[in-house]
C-alpha positions in Angstrom: -6.4 3.6 -26.8 -3.6 5.5 -25.0 -4.8 8.8 -26.4 -8.3 8.2 -25.2 -7.0 7.3 -21.8 -4.6 10.3 -21.6 -7.5 12.6 -22.6 -9.0 12.0 -19.2 -6.4 14.3 -17.7 -3.1 14.6 -15.8 -3.7 11.7 -13.4 -4.2 9.4 -16.4 -1.0 10.6 -18.0 0.9 10.1 -14.7 -0.5 6.6 -14.3 0.6 5.7 -17.8 4.1 7.1 -17.3 4.4 5.3 -14.0 3.2 2.0 -15.4 5.6 2.3 -18.3 8.5 3.2 -15.9 8.1 0.0 -14.0 8.1 -2.0 -17.2 4.4 -2.8 -17.4 4.0 -4.7 -20.7 0.3 -5.3 -20.9 -0.9 -1.8 -20.9 -3.5 -2.2 -23.6 -5.6 -4.7 -21.6 -5.1 -2.6 -18.5 -6.3 0.6 -20.3 -9.4 -1.2 -21.6 -10.2 -2.2 -18.0 -9.5 1.3 -16.7 -11.7 2.9 -19.3 -14.5 0.5 -18.4 -14.1 1.5 -14.8 -14.5 5.1 -15.8 -17.7 4.2 -17.6 -19.0 2.3 -14.5 -18.0 4.8 -11.8 -17.4 8.2 -13.5 -14.4 9.9 -15.0 -14.1 12.1 -11.9 -13.9 9.1 -9.5 -11.6 7.3 -11.9 -9.2 10.2 -11.9 -9.2 10.4 -8.1 -8.5 6.7 -8.0 -5.7 7.1 -10.5 -4.2 9.8 -8.4 -4.2 7.4 -5.4 -2.7 4.6 -7.5 0.1 6.8 -8.7 0.8 7.9 -5.1 1.0 4.3 -3.9 2.8 3.2 -7.1 0.1 0.7 -7.9 -0.2 0.4 -11.7 -2.7 -2.4 -12.4 -6.4 -2.1 -13.2 -7.2 -4.4 -10.3 -5.4 -1.9 -7.9 -7.5 1.0 -9.3 -10.6 -1.1 -8.9 -9.8 -1.7 -5.3 -9.2 2.0 -4.7 -12.6 2.7 -6.2 -14.2 0.1 -4.1 -12.9 1.6 -0.9 -14.4 5.0 -1.8 -13.6 7.7 0.8 -12.0 5.1 3.1 -8.9 4.9 1.0 -5.9 6.3 2.8 -4.2 9.4 1.5 -0.4 9.3 1.5 1.2 12.1 3.6 4.8 13.2 3.8 6.6 12.2 7.0 5.9 14.4 10.0 7.6 15.2 13.2 9.1 12.5 15.4 6.6 10.7 17.6 7.6 11.4 21.2 5.7 9.4 23.8 6.3 8.8 27.4 6.4 5.0 27.8 6.0 3.2 31.1 9.1 1.8 32.7 9.4 -1.9 33.3 11.5 -3.7 35.8 14.6 -5.3 34.3 16.4 -8.5 35.3 19.9 -9.7 34.5 20.4 -12.3 31.9 21.4 -14.7 34.7 17.7 -14.8 35.7 17.0 -16.5 32.4 19.8 -19.0 32.6 18.7 -22.7 32.3 20.3 -25.0 34.7 19.8 -28.7 34.2 18.4 -30.7 37.1 20.8 -33.0 38.9 20.0 -36.7 39.4 19.0 -36.1 43.0 16.6 -33.2 42.1 15.1 -35.2 39.2 14.2 -38.2 41.4 12.5 -36.2 44.1 
């Protein structure tokens, strides 16, 4: 089973390595499901989904199925970019005393 899965290519091997690295114990049933997904979608689409699964560190057949279902809408991980610098509007500030709760006195409560 593993040899047939790894024969799909590098993304399949990376998926298998990642799944084993996180301690995935039920790889046999997962590989069955993944090979079935390859038959249903195509090996090319499966390999693209496996690449995404490895990038997101998602190593279940259900995760790959979700990636396949999103199609081209699946996000692509990117390395961090430059700092986001935005001019934010200023807001008036008040002292903490403005938020102080003062209990009503008896004369204020009766009026």
